[in-house]
ROSE-4610 file (N, C-alpha, C; in Angstrom, 1 decimal, always signed):
// ROSE-4610
residu = [X/X/X/X/X/X/X/X/X/X/X/X/X/X/X/X/X/X/X/X/X/X/X/X/X/X/X/X/X/X/X/X/X/X/X/X/X/X/X/X/X/X/X/X/X/X/X/X/X/X/X/X/X/X/X/X/X/X/X/X/X/X/X/X/X/X/X/X/X/X/X/X/X/X/X/X/X/X/X/X/X/X/X/X/X/X/X/X/X/X/X/X/X/X/X/X/X/X/X/X/X/X/X/X/X/X/X/X/X/X/X/X/X/X/X/X/X/X/X/X/X/X/X/X/X/X/X/X/X/X/X/X/X/X/X/X/X/X/X/X/X/X/X/X/X/X/X/X/X/X/X/X/X/X/X/X/X/X/X/X/X/X/X/X/X/X/X/X/X/X/X/X/X/X/X/X/X/X/X/X/X/X/X/X/X/X/X/X/X/X/X/X/X/X/X/X/X/X/X/X/X/X/X/X/X/X/X/X/X/X/X/X/X/X/X/X/X/X/X/X/X/X/X/X/X/X/X/X/X/X/X/X/X/X/X/X/X/X/X/X/X/X/X/X/X/X/X/X/X/X/X/X/X/X/X/X/X/X/X/X/X/X/X/X/X/X/X/X/X/X/X/X/X/X/X/X/X/X/X/X/X/X/X/X/X/X/X/X/X/X/X/X/X/X/X/X/X/X/X/X/X/X/X/X/X/X/X/X/X/X/X/X/X/X/X/X/X/X/X/X/X/X/X/X/X/X/X/X/X/X/X/X/X/X/X/X/X/X/X/X/X/X/X/X/X/X/X/X/X/X/X/X/X/X/X/X/X/X/X/X/X/X/X/X/X/X/X/X/X/X/X/X/X/X/X/X/X/X/X/X/X/X/X/X/X/X/X/X/X/X/X/X/X/X/X/X/X/X/X/X/X/X/X/X/X/X/X/X/X/X/X/X/X/X/X/X/X/X/X/X/X/X/X/X/X/X/X/X/X/X/X/X/X/X/X/X/X/X/X/X/X/X/X/X/X/X/X/X/X/X/X/X/X/X/X/X/X/X/X/X/X/X/X/X/X/X/X/X/X/X/X/X/X/X/X/X/X/X/X/X/X/X/X/X/X/X/X/X/X/X/X/X/X/X/X/X/X/X/X/X/X/X/X/X/X/X/X/X/X/X/X/X/X/X/X/X/X/X/X/X/X/X/X/X/X/X/X/X/X/X/X/X/X/X/X/X/X/X/X/X/X/X/X/X/X/X/X/X/X/X/X/X/X/X/X/X/X/X/X/X/X/X/X/X/X/X/X/X/X/X/X/X/X/X/X/X/X/X/X/X/X/X/X/X/X/X/X/X/X/X/X/X/X/X/X/X/X/X/X/X/X/X/X/X/X/X/X/X/X/X/X/X/X/X/X/X/X/X/X/X/X/X/X/X/X/X/X/X/X/X/X/X/X/X/X/X/X/X/X/X/X/X/X/X/X/X/X/X/X/X/X/X/X/X/X/X/X/X/X/X/X/X/X/X/X/X/X/X/X]
num = [1/1/1/2/2/2/3/3/3/4/4/4/5/5/5/6/6/6/7/7/7/8/8/8/9/9/9/10/10/10/11/11/11/12/12/12/13/13/13/14/14/14/15/15/15/16/16/16/17/17/17/18/18/18/19/19/19/20/20/20/21/21/21/22/22/22/23/23/23/24/24/24/25/25/25/26/26/26/27/27/27/28/28/28/29/29/29/30/30/30/31/31/31/32/32/32/33/33/33/34/34/34/35/35/35/36/36/36/37/37/37/38/38/38/39/39/39/40/40/40/41/41/41/42/42/42/43/43/43/44/44/44/45/45/45/46/46/46/47/47/47/48/48/48/49/49/49/50/50/50/51/51/51/52/52/52/53/53/53/54/54/54/55/55/55/56/56/56/57/57/57/58/58/58/59/59/59/60/60/60/61/61/61/62/62/62/63/63/63/64/64/64/65/65/65/66/66/66/67/67/67/68/68/68/69/69/69/70/70/70/71/71/71/72/72/72/73/73/73/74/74/74/75/75/75/76/76/76/77/77/77/78/78/78/79/79/79/80/80/80/81/81/81/82/82/82/83/83/83/84/84/84/85/85/85/86/86/86/87/87/87/88/88/88/89/89/89/90/90/90/91/91/91/92/92/92/93/93/93/94/94/94/95/95/95/96/96/96/97/97/97/98/98/98/99/99/99/100/100/100/101/101/101/102/102/102/103/103/103/104/104/104/105/105/105/106/106/106/107/107/107/108/108/108/109/109/109/110/110/110/111/111/111/112/112/112/113/113/113/114/114/114/115/115/115/116/116/116/117/117/117/118/118/118/119/119/119/120/120/120/121/121/121/122/122/122/123/123/123/124/124/124/125/125/125/126/126/126/127/127/127/128/128/128/129/129/129/130/130/130/131/131/131/132/132/132/133/133/133/134/134/134/135/135/135/136/136/136/137/137/137/138/138/138/139/139/139/140/140/140/141/141/141/142/142/142/143/143/143/144/144/144/145/145/145/146/146/146/147/147/147/148/148/148/149/149/149/150/150/150/151/151/151/152/152/152/153/153/153/154/154/154/155/155/155/156/156/156/157/157/157/158/158/158/159/159/159/160/160/160/161/161/161/162/162/162/163/163/163/164/164/164/165/165/165/166/166/166/167/167/167/168/168/168/169/169/169/170/170/170/171/171/171/172/172/172/173/173/173/174/174/174/175/175/175/176/176/176/177/177/177/178/178/178/179/179/179/180/180/180/181/181/181/182/182/182/183/183/183/184/184/184/185/185/185/186/186/186/187/187/187/188/188/188/189/189/189/190/190/190/191/191/191/192/192/192/193/193/193/194/194/194/195/195/195/196/196/196/197/197/197/198/198/198/199/199/199/200/200/200/201/201/201/202/202/202/203/203/203/204/204/204/205/205/205/206/206/206/207/207/207/208/208/208/209/209/209/210/210/210/211/211/211/212/212/212/213/213/213/214/214/214/215/215/215/216/216/216/217/217/217/218/218/218/219/219/219/220/220/220/221/221/221/222/222/222/223/223/223]
x = [-16.2/-14.4/-14.7/-13.9/-14.1/-13.2/-13.7/-12.0/-12.4/-13.8/-14.3/-13.3/-12.1/-11.4/-10.5/-10.1/-9.4/-10.1/-11.6/-12.1/-12.1/-12.8/-12.2/-10.9/-10.2/-8.9/-8.8/-9.1/-9.1/-9.7/-10.8/-12.2/-11.5/-10.7/-10.3/-9.1/-8.6/-6.6/-7.5/-9.0/-8.8/-10.0/-10.1/-11.6/-10.4/-9.1/-7.8/-7.2/-7.1/-7.1/-6.1/-7.3/-6.5/-5.8/-6.3/-6.4/-5.0/-4.4/-3.0/-2.1/-2.2/-1.4/-0.2/+0.5/+1.8/+1.3/+0.3/+0.1/+1.0/+1.1/+2.3/+1.6/+1.7/+0.8/+1.7/+2.0/+2.7/+2.5/+3.5/+2.6/+3.6/+2.8/+4.3/+3.2/+3.6/+3.2/+3.4/+3.1/+3.8/+2.6/+3.0/+1.8/+2.2/+1.7/+1.7/+0.6/+0.3/+0.0/+0.3/-0.8/-0.9/-1.6/-0.6/-1.6/-0.9/-1.6/-2.1/-2.4/-2.2/-2.1/-2.4/-3.1/-4.3/-4.9/-4.6/-5.0/-6.5/-7.3/-9.2/-9.6/-8.6/-9.1/-7.6/-7.8/-6.7/-7.5/-6.1/-6.8/-5.6/-6.1/-5.2/-6.0/-5.4/-5.5/-3.9/-4.8/-4.1/-3.6/-2.6/-2.0/-2.0/-2.6/-1.9/-1.9/-0.6/-0.5/+0.4/-0.3/+0.3/-0.3/+0.7/+0.1/-0.2/-1.0/-1.3/-1.8/-1.1/-1.2/-1.7/-1.6/-2.0/-1.2/-0.2/+0.1/+0.2/-0.2/-0.9/+0.4/+1.0/+2.1/+1.4/+1.4/+1.0/+1.1/+1.6/+1.8/+0.1/-0.2/-1.1/-0.5/-0.6/-0.1/+0.0/+0.7/+1.1/+1.5/+1.3/+2.4/+3.4/+4.2/+5.8/+5.4/+6.0/+6.1/+5.0/+4.7/+3.8/+2.0/+1.6/+0.0/+0.3/+0.4/+0.3/-0.4/-0.9/-2.0/-1.8/-1.8/-1.9/-3.3/-3.2/-4.0/-4.1/-4.0/-3.5/-4.3/-4.2/-5.1/-4.5/-4.9/-3.7/-4.7/-4.1/-4.8/-3.9/-5.0/-4.8/-5.7/-5.9/-6.8/-6.7/-5.3/-5.4/-6.4/-7.9/-8.7/-10.1/-9.3/-10.4/-11.7/-12.0/-13.3/-14.2/-15.3/-15.9/-16.0/-16.1/-16.2/-15.3/-14.9/-14.9/-13.8/-14.8/-14.4/-13.2/-13.7/-12.8/-10.9/-10.6/-9.2/-9.1/-9.4/-9.6/-9.4/-8.6/-8.6/-7.7/-8.3/-7.8/-6.8/-5.2/-4.2/-3.9/-3.0/-2.8/-3.4/-4.2/-5.6/-4.8/-4.8/-4.5/-3.9/-4.3/-3.5/-2.5/-1.8/-0.6/+0.2/+1.1/+1.6/+2.9/+4.2/+5.8/+6.8/+8.0/+8.8/+9.8/+10.1/+11.6/+11.4/+10.1/+9.9/+9.6/+9.7/+9.2/+7.9/+7.3/+5.6/+4.6/+4.0/+2.9/+1.4/+0.8/-0.2/-1.5/-2.9/-3.3/-4.7/-4.7/-5.9/-4.8/-5.5/-5.1/-4.0/-2.7/-1.5/-1.0/+0.7/+1.2/+1.3/+2.3/+3.0/+3.6/+5.3/+6.3/+6.9/+6.6/+7.2/+7.2/+6.2/+5.9/+7.2/+7.5/+8.3/+9.4/+9.9/+11.4/+12.0/+11.0/+11.6/+11.5/+10.6/+10.0/+11.9/+12.3/+14.0/+15.2/+14.3/+16.3/+14.9/+13.8/+14.2/+13.2/+12.7/+11.9/+10.5/+10.0/+8.9/+8.8/+9.5/+9.4/+8.6/+9.4/+8.8/+8.5/+7.9/+7.6/+6.3/+6.0/+6.0/+5.9/+7.2/+7.5/+8.7/+8.2/+9.2/+7.6/+6.6/+5.6/+4.5/+4.7/+4.2/+2.9/+1.7/+0.2/-0.1/-0.4/-0.9/+0.0/+0.8/+1.7/+0.7/+1.3/+0.1/+1.4/+1.3/+2.6/+2.6/+3.2/+3.4/+1.8/+2.2/+0.9/-0.8/-0.2/-1.8/-2.0/-2.6/-3.1/-3.6/-3.8/-4.4/-5.4/-6.7/-7.0/-6.9/-7.7/-8.1/-6.5/-5.4/-3.9/-3.9/-3.0/-2.0/-0.2/-0.2/+1.3/+2.8/+3.4/+4.6/+6.1/+6.6/+8.0/+9.2/+10.1/+11.4/+12.0/+12.5/+13.9/+14.8/+15.7/+16.9/+17.8/+18.7/+19.6/+21.0/+21.2/+23.0/+22.6/+21.5/+21.5/+20.4/+20.0/+19.3/+17.7/+16.3/+15.0/+14.1/+13.1/+12.5/+10.8/+9.8/+8.7/+7.7/+6.7/+5.9/+4.3/+3.3/+1.5/+1.0/-0.5/-1.8/-3.1/-3.2/-4.7/-5.4/-7.4/-8.1/-8.9/-10.4/-10.6/-11.4/-11.4/-12.8/-11.0/-9.6/-8.7/-9.0/-8.9/-7.9/-8.5/-8.2/-8.7/-8.6/-8.2/-7.7/-8.6/-9.1/-10.5/-9.9/-8.8/-8.0/-8.4/-9.2/-9.8/-10.2/-10.6/-11.4/-10.5/-9.6/-8.3/-8.0/-7.0/-5.9/-5.0/-3.7/-2.3/-1.6/-0.1/+0.6/+1.9/+2.3/+4.2/+5.1/+5.9/+7.2/+8.3/+8.6/+9.8/+11.3/+12.7/+13.9/+14.6/+15.5/+16.1/+17.3/+18.7/+19.9/+20.4/+20.8/+21.6/+23.2/+24.0/+25.1/+25.7/+26.5/+26.6/+26.0/+27.5/+26.0/+25.3/+26.2/+24.6/+23.7/+22.8/+21.4/+20.7/+21.0/+20.1/+18.3/+17.8/+16.2/+16.0/+15.1/+14.4/+12.9/+11.9/+10.8/+10.3/+9.2/+7.8/+6.3/+5.5/+4.1/+3.7/+2.3/+1.3/+0.0/-0.9/-2.3/-3.3/-4.6/-5.4/-6.4/-6.9/-8.1/-8.0/-6.9/-6.8/-7.6/-8.4/-9.4/-9.1/-9.0/-8.4/-9.3/-9.6/-10.2/-9.2/-9.6/-8.7/-9.5/-9.1/-9.9/-9.4/-10.1/-9.5/-10.1/-9.4/-9.8/-10.6/-12.8/-13.7/-14.0/-13.3/-15.2/-14.0/-14.3/-13.7/-14.0/-13.3/-14.3/-13.3/-14.2/-13.4/-11.9/-10.7/-10.2/-10.0/-9.7/-9.8/-8.0/-7.0/-6.0/-5.3/-4.0/-3.2/-1.8/-1.6/-0.7/+0.5/+1.9/+3.1/+4.2/+4.3/+6.0/+7.2/+8.0/+9.8/+10.3/+11.5/+12.1/+13.4/+14.1/+16.1/+15.5/+16.6/+16.9/+18.5]
y = [+1.6/+1.5/+1.3/+1.6/+0.8/+0.0/-0.9/-2.5/-3.3/-2.3/-3.8/-4.0/-3.9/-3.6/-5.6/-4.8/-6.0/-7.1/-7.2/-8.2/-9.2/-8.6/-9.0/-9.8/-8.5/-9.8/-10.6/-10.6/-11.9/-13.0/-12.8/-13.8/-14.7/-13.8/-14.2/-15.7/-14.5/-15.7/-16.9/-16.8/-18.1/-19.0/-18.3/-19.8/-20.6/-19.7/-19.9/-21.5/-21.5/-23.1/-22.9/-22.6/-22.3/-23.4/-24.9/-26.1/-26.3/-25.8/-26.6/-25.4/-24.4/-23.0/-23.3/-22.7/-23.0/-21.3/-21.7/-21.2/-20.8/-19.5/-19.1/-18.0/-18.4/-17.6/-16.6/-15.8/-15.0/-14.0/-13.1/-11.6/-11.2/-10.5/-9.9/-9.2/-9.9/-8.8/-8.6/-7.7/-7.1/-6.4/-6.6/-6.5/-5.7/-5.4/-5.1/-5.2/-5.3/-5.0/-4.0/-3.2/-1.2/-1.1/-0.5/+0.1/+1.3/+2.0/+3.7/+4.1/+4.5/+4.8/+6.6/+6.8/+8.4/+8.7/+8.4/+8.6/+8.5/+8.8/+8.2/+7.7/+8.0/+7.5/+7.1/+5.5/+4.5/+3.7/+3.9/+3.2/+2.4/+0.6/-0.1/-1.1/-1.9/-2.6/-3.5/-4.0/-5.4/-4.7/-4.1/-3.6/-4.4/-4.9/-5.6/-4.7/-5.1/-3.7/-5.2/-5.5/-6.3/-6.4/-7.9/-8.2/-9.5/-10.2/-11.2/-11.9/-12.1/-11.9/-13.8/-13.5/-14.8/-14.7/-15.5/-15.4/-16.1/-16.2/-18.2/-17.6/-18.4/-18.7/-20.4/-20.0/-21.0/-21.0/-21.7/-21.6/-22.6/-21.7/-21.8/-22.4/-23.6/-23.8/-22.8/-22.6/-21.5/-20.2/-19.8/-18.3/-19.0/-17.9/-18.2/-17.4/-18.3/-17.4/-17.8/-17.1/-17.7/-16.7/-17.0/-16.4/-16.1/-14.9/-15.0/-14.2/-13.8/-13.2/-13.2/-11.6/-11.6/-10.9/-11.4/-10.8/-10.7/-9.3/-9.5/-8.3/-8.6/-7.0/-6.8/-5.7/-5.0/-5.7/-6.0/-5.8/-4.4/-3.8/-2.5/-1.8/-2.2/-1.8/-0.5/+0.2/+0.7/+2.4/+2.4/+3.1/+2.7/+1.8/+1.6/+1.4/+0.4/+0.0/-1.3/-1.3/-3.0/-3.6/-3.0/-4.1/-5.1/-5.8/-6.2/-5.6/-4.6/-4.0/-2.1/-2.2/-0.8/-1.2/-2.7/-3.1/-4.0/-4.7/-5.6/-3.9/-4.2/-3.2/-3.6/-3.7/-4.6/-3.9/-4.7/-3.7/-4.7/-5.2/-5.8/-6.4/-6.3/-7.4/-7.1/-8.0/-7.8/-9.6/-9.2/-10.4/-9.6/-10.9/-10.3/-11.7/-11.8/-12.5/-12.2/-12.9/-12.3/-13.7/-14.0/-14.2/-13.4/-14.2/-13.3/-12.0/-11.6/-9.5/-8.9/-9.3/-8.7/-9.4/-8.3/-8.3/-7.9/-7.6/-7.3/-7.6/-6.2/-6.8/-5.4/-6.1/-5.1/-4.7/-4.5/-4.9/-3.2/-3.8/-3.0/-3.0/-1.6/-2.2/-0.6/-0.6/+0.7/+1.0/+2.2/+3.1/+2.4/+2.5/+2.3/+3.6/+4.3/+5.3/+5.2/+5.3/+4.3/+3.6/+2.2/+1.4/+1.3/+2.2/+2.8/+3.5/+4.7/+4.9/+4.3/+3.6/+2.6/+1.3/+1.0/+0.7/+1.2/+2.5/+4.0/+3.9/+4.4/+5.0/+4.5/+3.1/+2.2/+2.4/+3.1/+3.4/+4.7/+5.6/+6.7/+6.5/+6.0/+6.2/+7.0/+7.5/+8.8/+10.0/+9.6/+10.4/+11.8/+12.5/+13.3/+14.0/+13.6/+14.1/+14.3/+13.7/+14.0/+15.0/+15.2/+16.8/+16.7/+16.9/+17.4/+16.3/+16.3/+15.4/+14.4/+14.2/+12.8/+11.5/+10.3/+8.9/+7.9/+8.3/+8.0/+7.3/+7.2/+5.9/+5.4/+3.9/+3.5/+3.2/+4.3/+4.4/+3.2/+2.5/+1.3/+2.1/+1.7/+2.5/+1.3/+1.8/+0.9/+1.0/+0.2/-0.2/+0.8/+0.0/+0.0/-0.9/-0.6/-1.4/-0.6/-2.0/-2.0/-2.7/-2.5/-2.8/-2.6/-4.1/-3.8/-4.3/-4.0/-4.7/-5.3/-6.8/-7.5/-6.1/-6.9/-5.8/-6.5/-5.0/-4.9/-4.8/-5.6/-4.9/-3.8/-3.6/-3.3/-2.2/-2.2/-0.9/-1.8/-0.8/-1.7/-0.6/-0.2/+0.8/-0.1/+1.0/+0.2/+1.5/+1.1/+2.4/+1.6/+2.8/+2.5/+3.6/+3.5/+4.0/+3.7/+4.7/+4.1/+5.4/+4.9/+4.2/+6.0/+6.4/+7.0/+6.6/+7.0/+6.5/+6.0/+6.0/+4.5/+4.7/+5.9/+5.8/+6.2/+5.9/+5.4/+6.7/+7.9/+9.2/+9.9/+10.2/+11.5/+12.6/+12.6/+13.1/+13.5/+12.8/+13.3/+12.5/+12.5/+11.0/+11.6/+12.1/+11.5/+10.3/+10.6/+9.6/+10.2/+9.0/+8.8/+8.1/+8.7/+8.6/+7.8/+7.6/+6.7/+6.5/+7.1/+5.8/+6.2/+4.7/+5.2/+4.2/+4.8/+4.0/+4.1/+2.8/+2.8/+1.8/+2.0/+1.3/+0.9/-0.5/-0.5/-1.6/-1.5/-2.3/-1.9/-3.1/-3.5/-2.5/-1.5/-0.7/+0.3/+0.8/+2.2/+1.1/+2.8/+2.7/+4.0/+4.1/+5.5/+5.6/+6.1/+6.1/+7.7/+7.7/+8.9/+8.0/+9.2/+8.5/+10.2/+9.7/+10.4/+10.1/+11.2/+11.1/+12.2/+12.5/+13.2/+12.6/+13.6/+13.3/+14.6/+14.0/+14.6/+14.5/+16.2/+16.0/+15.8/+16.1/+16.6/+17.7/+17.0/+17.9/+18.5/+19.7/+19.8/+20.9/+20.5/+22.4/+23.0/+24.7/+25.8/+26.9/+26.9/+28.4/+29.6/+30.7/+32.0/+32.6/+33.0/+33.8/+32.8/+33.8/+32.9/+31.9/+32.0/+31.6/+30.3/+29.0/+27.9/+27.3/+26.9/+26.2/+25.5/+24.1/+22.6/+23.4/+23.1/+23.5/+22.4/+21.9/+20.9/+21.5/+20.4/+20.7/+19.7/+19.6/+18.5/+19.1/+18.4/+18.2/+17.2/+17.4/+16.4/+16.8/+15.5/+15.3/+14.5/+15.0/+15.2/+14.3/+13.3/+12.9/+12.2/+12.2/+11.5/+11.5/+10.2/+9.6/+9.0]
z = [+1.8/+0.9/-0.4/-1.2/-2.8/-3.1/-2.7/-3.5/-4.2/-5.1/-6.5/-7.1/-7.2/-8.7/-8.1/-6.3/-5.8/-5.7/-4.6/-5.5/-7.0/-7.3/-8.9/-9.2/-8.1/-8.7/-7.7/-6.8/-6.2/-6.5/-6.3/-7.5/-8.0/-9.0/-10.5/-10.2/-9.1/-8.7/-7.5/-7.6/-6.3/-7.4/-8.1/-9.5/-10.4/-10.3/-11.7/-10.8/-9.4/-8.8/-7.8/-6.8/-5.3/-4.8/-5.5/-4.8/-4.8/-6.3/-6.6/-6.4/-5.5/-5.5/-4.3/-4.7/-3.0/-2.4/-1.1/-0.4/+1.0/+1.1/+2.0/+3.1/+4.3/+5.7/+6.6/+6.4/+6.8/+7.6/+8.6/+9.3/+10.5/+11.7/+12.3/+13.5/+14.2/+15.7/+17.2/+17.1/+18.9/+19.5/+21.4/+21.6/+23.6/+24.1/+25.6/+26.1/+27.1/+28.9/+29.0/+29.1/+29.9/+31.2/+32.2/+33.6/+34.0/+33.8/+33.8/+35.2/+36.5/+37.2/+37.0/+37.3/+36.9/+38.3/+39.0/+40.6/+40.2/+40.3/+40.2/+39.5/+38.4/+36.5/+36.4/+36.6/+35.7/+34.3/+33.8/+32.0/+31.7/+31.5/+31.5/+30.1/+29.6/+28.6/+28.0/+26.8/+26.2/+24.6/+24.1/+23.1/+21.4/+20.9/+19.8/+18.6/+18.0/+16.8/+15.1/+13.9/+13.3/+12.0/+11.1/+10.2/+9.8/+8.9/+8.9/+8.0/+6.6/+5.0/+4.5/+3.6/+2.9/+0.5/+1.0/-0.9/-0.9/-2.5/-3.2/-4.3/-4.9/-6.7/-6.9/-8.1/-9.4/-10.5/-11.4/-12.6/-13.0/-14.5/-15.0/-16.9/-17.4/-18.5/-19.8/-20.6/-21.5/-20.9/-19.7/-19.1/-18.8/-19.3/-18.7/-17.2/-16.3/-14.6/-14.5/-13.0/-11.9/-11.6/-12.0/-11.1/-10.1/-9.4/-7.9/-7.1/-5.7/-5.1/-3.5/-3.1/-1.9/-1.4/-0.2/+0.6/+2.2/+2.8/+4.1/+4.6/+6.2/+7.2/+7.6/+8.6/+9.4/+11.2/+11.8/+13.1/+14.8/+14.7/+16.0/+16.5/+17.2/+18.4/+19.1/+18.3/+19.0/+19.3/+18.3/+18.7/+19.8/+20.1/+21.7/+21.3/+20.5/+19.7/+19.7/+19.6/+20.7/+19.7/+18.4/+17.5/+16.5/+16.0/+14.6/+13.8/+13.4/+12.4/+13.2/+13.6/+14.5/+14.3/+14.8/+14.7/+13.2/+12.6/+11.9/+10.4/+9.9/+8.5/+7.2/+5.8/+4.5/+4.4/+3.9/+3.6/+2.4/+1.9/+0.4/-0.1/-1.4/-1.9/-3.4/-4.2/-5.6/-5.9/-7.6/-8.5/-9.5/-9.7/-11.0/-11.3/-12.1/-13.4/-12.6/-11.8/-11.9/-12.8/-13.4/-14.4/-14.2/-14.8/-15.6/-16.3/-17.5/-17.1/-16.1/-15.2/-14.0/-13.1/-12.4/-11.7/-12.4/-13.0/-13.2/-12.3/-11.5/-10.5/-10.1/-10.3/-10.0/-9.0/-8.8/-6.9/-5.9/-4.7/-4.6/-2.8/-3.6/-3.1/-2.8/-2.3/-2.3/-3.4/-3.2/-4.7/-4.8/-5.8/-6.1/-5.6/-4.7/-4.8/-2.9/-2.3/-0.9/-0.1/-1.5/-1.4/-1.4/-2.6/-3.2/-1.6/-0.8/+0.4/+1.5/+1.1/+2.6/+3.0/+1.6/+2.2/+2.4/+2.5/+2.8/+4.7/+4.8/+5.7/+6.6/+6.2/+7.1/+7.8/+8.7/+9.3/+9.1/+8.4/+8.6/+7.2/+6.7/+5.2/+4.2/+3.6/+2.5/+4.1/+5.1/+5.5/+6.4/+6.2/+6.2/+4.8/+3.4/+2.2/+1.2/+1.4/+0.6/+0.6/+1.9/+2.3/+2.5/+2.2/+2.0/+1.2/+0.1/-1.3/-1.8/-1.6/-1.9/-1.1/-2.2/-0.9/-0.9/+0.8/+1.2/+2.1/+3.4/+4.4/+4.7/+4.9/+4.8/+4.1/+2.9/+2.0/+0.5/+1.3/-0.2/-0.9/-2.1/-3.2/-3.7/-4.1/-4.7/-6.2/-7.2/-7.7/-9.0/-8.4/-9.5/-9.6/-11.0/-11.9/-11.9/-11.9/-11.2/-11.9/-12.9/-12.6/-12.4/-12.4/-11.5/-12.2/-12.6/-13.6/-12.8/-13.2/-12.8/-13.1/-11.6/-11.7/-13.0/-13.3/-14.2/-13.5/-13.6/-12.3/-11.1/-10.7/-9.9/-9.8/-10.7/-12.1/-11.5/-11.3/-11.9/-11.4/-12.4/-12.5/-12.1/-11.3/-11.0/-11.5/-12.5/-12.1/-11.9/-11.2/-11.7/-12.0/-12.4/-12.5/-11.7/-11.3/-10.3/-11.1/-11.5/-11.0/-10.2/-10.9/-10.3/-9.2/-8.0/-6.3/-5.5/-5.8/-5.1/-3.6/-3.0/-1.9/-0.9/+0.3/+1.5/+2.7/+1.8/+3.1/+2.7/+1.5/+1.3/+0.7/+0.3/-0.2/-2.0/-2.6/-3.4/-4.4/-5.6/-7.0/-8.2/-8.1/-9.5/-9.6/-10.5/-10.9/-10.3/-10.3/-9.9/-11.1/-11.4/-12.0/-11.0/-10.6/-10.2/-10.4/-11.0/-11.5/-10.4/-10.0/-8.9/-9.3/-9.7/-9.9/-9.1/-8.8/-7.8/-8.5/-7.9/-7.8/-6.4/-6.9/-5.3/-5.3/-5.1/-5.6/-3.8/-3.6/-2.2/-1.6/-0.6/+0.1/+0.0/-1.8/-1.6/-2.5/-2.1/-3.2/-2.8/-4.2/-5.2/-5.2/-4.9/-5.7/-6.0/-6.9/-7.1/-7.2/-6.9/-7.6/-8.1/-8.9/-9.0/-9.1/-8.0/-8.6/-8.8/-10.1/-10.1/-9.5/-8.7/-8.9/-9.0/-10.1/-10.6/-9.8/-9.4/-8.9/-7.2/-6.3/-5.1/-4.5/-3.9/-3.3/-1.6/-1.3/+0.3/+0.9/+1.8/+2.2/+3.0/+2.3/+2.5/+3.1/+4.0/+5.1/+4.7/+4.5/+3.7/+5.4/+6.1/+7.9/+8.2/+7.7/+8.0/+6.9/+6.5/+4.8/+5.0/+4.8/+4.2/+2.6/+2.0/+0.8/+0.7/-0.5/-0.9/-2.7/-2.0/-3.9/-4.0/-5.7/-6.1/-7.2/-7.0/-7.6/-8.2/-9.0/-9.8/-8.7/-8.6/-7.8/-7.8/-8.0/-8.4/-6.6/-6.7/-5.7/-6.6/-6.4/-6.2/-5.4/-5.7/-4.5/-4.8/-4.5/-4.9/-3.6/-3.6/-2.4/-1.5]
């Protein structure tokens, strides 16, 4: 997992005055005990799925706004592995600035396209809309720079750029551009997003021959 930028970003944030930061611990957890009687083969266990997050915020003299940072981990033992790394995964890891000008962040986080649609479709997210090549549901991207504007009369825009060697999913090693615009007033919300990925690699089979094809992809969405 390549998280050099994320680690560097968090190191800078922590070194800048962790002891003076306002730190919030949050998270969620769901779980259940299961017993499955399959005759001669029974399956049982305790299953958990959740997130634990640390959020920090503090002011530095001379900066208009707050320095913010976040580090979160996912907890899920559905894979059945017995090692700690089998059921703990890194989610967000970023540092940024937040003020009247909006929020600017660098590190590991989700693309604006997913965040915009997640507000409309919650757990389904981009999964069924981005197709095979868009960075959709649950995908955090390493080495990203992202900006979110403040809301103006219900309208705001977000933009992100991800450097090479960003993804966990093995789909490619190119760069990504992502823009999302949202308008929300009363009970009405309108979203429009655009994402371009350069250097996507996909395994394509023609008859009995399998080759890796590399190409650029574009994903548009309106909801």
